[in-house]
Structures are given as structure tokens and as C-alpha cells.
C-alpha positions as MATLAB code, in Angstrom:
seq = 'MFRKTFTAAAAMVLALGLFCGSAFAKAEIKLSNQFPPSHHVSKGLIVFAEKVAEYSKGELTVKIFDSAQLFKDTEIVEALQDGLIEAGLVPVNKWSGMIPIADVFEMPFVFKDLESPKKFLAAGADKILDGEFQKKGVKNLFWVDYGYIQFFNNKRPLKKPEDFEGLTMRTFSSGDAETLKVLGAAPTVMSSSEMYMALQRGTVDGATTGMPAAVSRKVHEVQKFMTMANYTTAQFAVQGNLDWWNGLSAELKEAVMKAGHDAEEWIRGAIAESENAAEKVIREAGVEIYVPTAEEREAFVKATESVRKAFGEKTGEVGQTLIEMAITVSK';
ca = [
       6.422    4.979    0.244;
       2.902    3.900   -0.679;
       4.030    3.156   -4.220;
       6.574    0.652   -2.888;
       3.751   -1.545   -1.652;
       3.048   -2.407   -5.250;
       6.431   -3.942   -5.913;
       5.486   -7.421   -4.743;
       2.080   -7.346   -6.390;
       3.497   -6.113   -9.679;
       6.211   -8.769   -9.610;
       3.615  -11.449   -8.995;
       1.473  -10.246  -11.882;
       4.416  -10.210  -14.235;
       5.638  -13.588  -13.012;
       2.242  -15.092  -13.722;
       2.661  -13.982  -17.301;
      -0.488  -11.904  -17.344;
       1.116   -9.297  -19.554;
       3.529   -9.196  -22.444;
       5.942   -6.301  -22.123;
       4.224   -2.979  -21.470;
       1.422   -3.462  -23.961;
      -2.072   -4.579  -23.050;
      -3.633   -7.464  -24.919;
      -6.847   -6.180  -26.462;
      -8.326   -9.654  -26.578;
      -8.637   -9.965  -22.817;
      -9.634   -7.572  -20.063;
      -8.247   -8.684  -16.714;
     -10.530   -7.366  -13.982;
      -9.484   -7.265  -10.325;
     -12.300   -7.790   -7.804;
     -11.857   -7.786   -4.025;
     -15.227   -9.379   -3.263;
     -15.683  -13.152   -2.943;
     -17.548  -14.946   -5.770;
     -20.700  -15.283   -3.625;
     -21.243  -11.516   -3.376;
     -23.933  -10.053   -5.639;
     -21.440   -7.520   -7.014;
     -19.197  -10.385   -8.119;
     -22.164  -11.956   -9.869;
     -22.798   -8.625  -11.581;
     -19.240   -8.652  -12.890;
     -19.987  -12.009  -14.508;
     -22.896  -10.326  -16.300;
     -20.454   -7.683  -17.512;
     -18.043  -10.335  -18.778;
     -20.794  -12.181  -20.633;
     -22.104   -9.007  -22.235;
     -18.643   -7.807  -23.279;
     -18.100  -11.077  -25.155;
     -21.553  -10.793  -26.724;
     -21.405   -7.167  -27.799;
     -17.821   -7.347  -29.057;
     -18.664  -10.523  -30.997;
     -15.887  -12.343  -29.202;
     -13.177   -9.782  -29.883;
     -12.950   -9.017  -26.176;
     -13.190  -11.311  -23.174;
     -13.119  -10.499  -19.474;
     -11.189  -12.574  -16.942;
     -12.231  -11.835  -13.357;
      -9.886  -12.299  -10.397;
     -12.079  -12.500   -7.273;
     -11.245  -12.200   -3.558;
      -8.370   -9.737   -4.042;
      -6.230  -12.364   -5.765;
      -4.255   -9.631   -7.501;
      -4.944   -6.355   -5.702;
      -6.622   -5.308   -2.463;
      -9.114   -2.470   -2.447;
      -6.348   -0.273   -1.011;
      -4.111   -1.044   -4.008;
      -6.398   -1.069   -7.028;
      -6.375    2.676   -7.806;
      -2.615    2.826   -8.187;
      -2.546   -0.519  -10.001;
      -4.866    0.984  -12.614;
      -2.902    4.206  -12.859;
       0.367    2.321  -13.275;
      -1.082    0.019  -15.928;
      -0.612   -3.168  -13.922;
      -4.079   -4.338  -14.969;
      -6.662   -3.250  -17.526;
      -9.666   -2.914  -15.223;
     -10.726   -3.237  -11.619;
     -13.568   -2.813   -9.171;
     -12.756    0.381   -7.285;
     -14.324    1.657   -4.065;
     -14.868    5.294   -5.062;
     -13.714    6.414   -1.617;
     -10.184    5.229   -2.480;
      -9.956    8.298   -4.717;
     -10.720   10.734   -1.899;
      -7.108   11.793   -1.343;
      -6.618   12.716   -5.002;
     -10.213   13.624   -5.843;
     -11.919   15.072   -2.735;
     -15.361   15.275   -4.363;
     -15.342   11.456   -4.584;
     -16.355   11.452   -0.912;
     -19.793   12.789   -1.812;
     -21.275    9.272   -1.723;
     -20.236    8.881    1.891;
     -21.787   12.015    3.242;
     -24.020   10.845    6.109;
     -27.798   10.907    5.650;
     -27.703   12.503    2.173;
     -29.189    9.721    0.064;
     -32.688    8.620    0.966;
     -33.244    5.285   -0.772;
     -31.697    2.785   -3.190;
     -32.867    4.793   -6.217;
     -31.188    8.001   -5.078;
     -27.614    7.234   -6.275;
     -28.905    6.338   -9.759;
     -30.852    9.595   -9.993;
     -27.852   11.519   -8.672;
     -25.506   10.129  -11.335;
     -28.043   10.655  -14.120;
     -28.502   14.279  -13.040;
     -24.927   15.073  -14.099;
     -22.727   13.745  -11.310;
     -21.561   10.919  -13.606;
     -19.895   13.283  -16.089;
     -18.394   15.483  -13.378;
     -16.779   12.552  -11.589;
     -15.601   10.743  -14.726;
     -13.904   13.927  -15.861;
     -11.920   13.978  -12.622;
     -11.006   10.281  -12.918;
      -9.660   10.773  -16.433;
      -7.397   13.567  -15.224;
      -5.776   10.886  -13.040;
      -5.323    8.360  -15.845;
      -8.408    6.222  -15.281;
     -11.641    5.847  -17.266;
     -14.940    5.057  -15.545;
     -16.581    2.077  -17.273;
     -19.696    1.698  -15.121;
     -21.042    2.389  -11.645;
     -21.653   -0.294   -9.053;
     -24.264    0.534   -6.433;
     -23.580   -1.206   -3.155;
     -26.565   -0.535   -0.976;
     -26.517    1.088    2.429;
     -23.907    0.914    5.153;
     -24.796   -0.187    8.676;
     -23.170   -0.024   12.107;
     -21.970   -3.299   13.663;
     -20.354   -3.696   17.079;
     -19.807   -6.085   19.983;
     -20.441   -3.766   22.937;
     -24.014   -2.415   22.911;
     -26.940   -1.346   20.718;
     -26.159    1.972   19.033;
     -29.403    3.931   19.403;
     -28.044    7.474   19.711;
     -24.794    9.355   18.990;
     -23.670    9.083   22.611;
     -23.596    5.274   22.327;
     -20.539    5.497   20.047;
     -18.342    7.001   22.766;
     -15.300    4.850   23.504;
     -15.775    2.395   20.623;
     -12.955    1.518   18.231;
     -14.486    0.838   14.841;
     -13.250   -0.415   11.507;
     -14.103    2.000    8.733;
     -13.636    1.685    4.988;
     -12.525    5.233    4.138;
     -11.377    8.597    5.422;
     -14.802   10.062    4.630;
     -16.585    7.394    6.644;
     -14.028    7.899    9.415;
     -15.095   11.531    9.814;
     -18.661   10.433   10.508;
     -17.515    8.010   13.198;
     -15.305   10.685   14.773;
     -18.133   13.193   15.206;
     -20.267   10.422   16.699;
     -17.546    9.783   19.289;
     -15.921    6.564   18.049;
     -12.247    5.988   17.239;
     -12.117    4.932   13.548;
      -9.518    2.664   11.953;
      -9.428    2.537    8.149;
      -9.052   -1.105    7.140;
      -9.394   -3.211    4.000;
     -12.557   -5.321    3.795;
     -10.398   -8.434    3.440;
      -8.826   -7.723    6.848;
     -12.058   -6.875    8.665;
     -13.106  -10.322    9.908;
      -9.806  -11.087   11.601;
      -9.721   -7.700   13.339;
     -13.244   -8.204   14.665;
     -12.586  -11.787   15.709;
      -9.444  -10.831   17.611;
     -11.063   -7.791   19.205;
      -8.612   -5.404   17.564;
     -11.663   -3.254   16.874;
     -15.032   -3.236   18.688;
     -17.127   -2.879   15.589;
     -17.285   -2.018   11.913;
     -19.189   -0.128    9.253;
     -20.172   -2.254    6.266;
     -23.172   -3.304    4.214;
     -25.279   -6.308    5.157;
     -24.433   -8.427    2.072;
     -20.721   -7.804    2.634;
     -21.135   -8.603    6.329;
     -22.528  -12.005    5.380;
     -19.911  -12.612    2.681;
     -17.135  -11.695    5.117;
     -18.824  -13.621    7.976;
     -18.964  -10.485   10.119;
     -22.268  -11.691   11.568;
     -20.386  -14.579   13.200;
     -18.223  -12.263   15.309;
     -20.593   -9.347   16.095;
     -23.493   -9.056   18.546;
     -25.268   -5.850   17.495;
     -26.228   -4.055   14.295;
     -27.933   -0.686   13.901;
     -29.853   -0.434   10.633;
     -29.258    3.274   10.165;
     -28.884    3.329    6.353;
     -26.652    6.273    7.065;
     -24.564    6.290    3.905;
     -23.985    4.393    0.700;
     -20.649    3.063   -0.465;
     -20.341    3.526   -4.200;
     -18.061    1.408   -6.341;
     -17.115    1.654   -9.999;
     -15.485   -0.592  -12.545;
     -12.699    1.495  -13.996;
     -10.057    0.978  -16.662;
      -6.531    2.202  -17.276;
      -6.929    5.249  -19.541;
      -4.095    4.295  -21.922;
      -5.641    0.854  -22.390;
      -9.032    2.447  -22.955;
      -7.707    4.903  -25.515;
      -6.140    1.990  -27.388;
      -9.511    0.380  -28.046;
     -11.411    0.979  -31.269;
     -14.617    2.996  -31.154;
     -16.588   -0.210  -31.715;
     -14.954   -2.012  -28.795;
     -15.405    1.010  -26.520;
     -19.090    1.005  -27.367;
     -19.314   -2.720  -26.617;
     -17.651   -2.280  -23.206;
     -19.847    0.674  -22.235;
     -23.015   -1.092  -23.350;
     -22.030   -4.172  -21.353;
     -21.277   -1.937  -18.391;
     -24.726   -0.378  -18.540;
     -26.335   -3.818  -18.523;
     -24.229   -4.944  -15.566;
     -24.955   -1.687  -13.713;
     -28.693   -2.220  -14.027;
     -28.439   -5.906  -13.102;
     -26.537   -5.059   -9.915;
     -29.072   -2.399   -8.955;
     -31.824   -4.937   -9.402;
     -29.998   -7.408   -7.187;
     -29.414   -4.994   -4.302;
     -32.845   -5.153   -2.642;
     -32.967   -8.943   -2.893;
     -29.436   -9.232   -1.561;
     -30.127   -6.817    1.313;
     -33.232   -8.736    2.397;
     -31.485  -12.101    2.197;
     -28.491  -10.810    4.158;
     -30.694   -9.294    6.866;
     -32.376  -12.674    7.341;
     -29.026  -14.446    7.715;
     -27.803  -11.859   10.209;
     -30.955  -12.128   12.326;
     -30.875  -15.915   12.306;
     -27.247  -15.798   13.448;
     -28.436  -14.106   16.634;
     -27.258  -10.584   15.916;
     -29.505   -8.040   17.648;
     -30.718   -5.581   15.003;
     -31.900   -2.131   16.057;
     -33.812    0.239   13.749;
     -33.699    3.897   14.879;
     -36.972    5.780   15.231;
     -37.591    8.925   13.170;
     -36.579   11.047   16.184;
     -33.399    9.035   16.757;
     -32.480    9.300   13.082;
     -32.924   13.061   13.236;
     -30.518   13.157   16.188;
     -27.939   11.373   14.022;
     -28.560   13.846   11.192;
     -27.889   16.798   13.492;
     -24.842   15.137   15.047;
     -23.218   14.682   11.634;
     -24.018   18.104   10.147;
     -20.386   19.187   10.570;
     -19.248   16.386    8.226;
     -21.431   17.615    5.377;
     -20.449   21.232    6.028;
     -16.729   20.404    6.026;
     -17.095   18.537    2.738;
     -18.643   21.589    1.103;
     -15.898   23.853    2.417;
     -13.142   21.461    1.332;
     -14.409   20.804   -2.186;
     -15.657   24.262   -3.068;
     -18.347   25.038   -5.608;
     -18.243   21.638   -7.343;
     -18.590   19.751   -4.071;
     -21.436   21.957   -2.888;
     -23.179   21.460   -6.235;
     -22.909   17.679   -5.845;
     -24.294   17.756   -2.292;
     -27.239   19.911   -3.374;
     -27.809   17.611   -6.347;
     -27.841   14.529   -4.092;
     -30.266   16.093   -1.614;
     -32.559   17.320   -4.404;
     -32.886   13.914   -6.114;
     -33.470   12.249   -2.738;
     -36.498   14.377   -1.825;
];
């Protein structure tokens, strides 16, 4: 039934003449992006496009489709698997149903700072996860750090786990939903492009999202409170259809990966600046921001222990290895 949702999108893509038959055009990489052009991730994708053209000496170009013009974040994984587009920005959590270990990035209070995900991937997590993606027909081109996720809501300041009781909150994944459940909220998984309307209409009381995305999606205009808990990080990746990837020459593959590395580092460098700028906008909009004390944070850590334990039990030895790896590099 889920696959049927792609019928309209696929028809639109074909009608626009983006593809010729079933073959991909090597000269152009069409990249689906659900973020608006103003988001720092979108700007990082422009860096990728520029570097691909440079390193391939013009043999490859990247055409970016922002603001979910082609595929929503809930559709991009299957669009890549089905070969409807060469590449796309993928929220890693969208793989959780097929690749349970992908939820490792969303384990609450595992990563300590903005450098932790980079260290985690470099320690071996990159190869482990890419191996799993390729089994599903997709090649990881580069990682896209997103920064930390915060709690927004319209009811009250969220200072302790008990404050979540009775709240209906938008969440971006099943893994994130588990955290909200143990805190006492009722989670609703929802695309980022649908978040603003749901908050404006009161369909949900609050949402989990990063500060830059909150500003880009104008969440700060329809929310009263934010808790800066830095409780988890949402990881993204730019991924490509594996058949398309395998059709590239070794030289072009090298050009794409080199460009991806440059874009990955550029985006990491932009995170802190983007976070600070977004926090300022949110404060100036009148949103009340609460920062938990060390004791309050520890209460959240204890309240969410069952989420981390369940992940380890569900994913077995590989999942437990990833959790231990993440905690070790974050010390």
C-alpha cells in the first residue's frame, strides 16, 4: 500500500521529462531536497553541486530540487530504491523499518556535542551503516549533520519528564517517538513539510525539531515554549540509487565522493553558526526558552534509559556495538 503512494510522484517526474526511459543520464545528478533554500543544509548541497562540477571537470552536474518539489522526506527512500531519481537528501531515521540500527543517531542523550557524530562515523560506524544501505539498493554519498533536536510546545515549559504528560507532539521518526512515549507524551510521526500547519491548527501541542529547521519552517511563530535539551541529533545523508552509482566510472565516483566530503565538512562548519542565529530569532519572536540544569538533564537521562536498552535488544550485537561506540567517542 505504501508503494502506491509513489504512483502520482513517479508520474509527475516522468511527465516533466526528467528521465529518458529507464536509464539515468550520467551528465546530470538530480537531487531531491525537502528543506527550503534558506536552510544551511540546502546551502551545503549547493557546495556539493559546485564541487561535483569542479572535480568531474564538467562531466557531471547536480540539479537540486528544494522544498520537497519531487519527494517528501517520507517518500525519498523508496524513490531512490525504485530509481525514480539519482540522489536525495535522506533523513537516516526513514530507514529504521528496514535497517533498525539506523535509529542509533536518535538514541536520547547518547551524543554529547556537535563533534560527537563525526567522531562516531570515523570510528567505523560509517562503513557499518553504508554496508546496510547498499544491501537495500542505495549508496551513501556523504553524511549531513543536522545539529541537536529540541522540544517545542504551546502548553508549558518542559523542565522535567512529568511535564510531557498529556501532550500530543509531532515527531519525525519512530525512534524519536519512543523517547516521547516514555516521557509521557502522545507522539505523531509527521513530515517536516506538514509540521507548521499541524501546529498552527492545534492538531498537535508541540513538536521535536532543530532550531534552524524551526526557523525555516516558521515553527517559532506558532509555539510559545522551547526546552533546549539537546537530547538527540537527527542525522541525514545524501544517498544515491545503487544501480546509478555502479554505472559511474571510477573517476566520476571519486569526484562525487570528494565533493561529498567537502560538502560534509562545510555543513558541519555551518551548524554552530546556524544554531546560534536560529536561537536568536526564536528568542526575539517571544518564545520562552528553558535550559535544563545538570540535575534536570540527569532526570531525563534516567527516564529514557528504557529506549536505549530496547534499541540494544532489538538490534543485537551490531546495535550494541554502535551504542558503545557513540558513548565512547562522546566522553
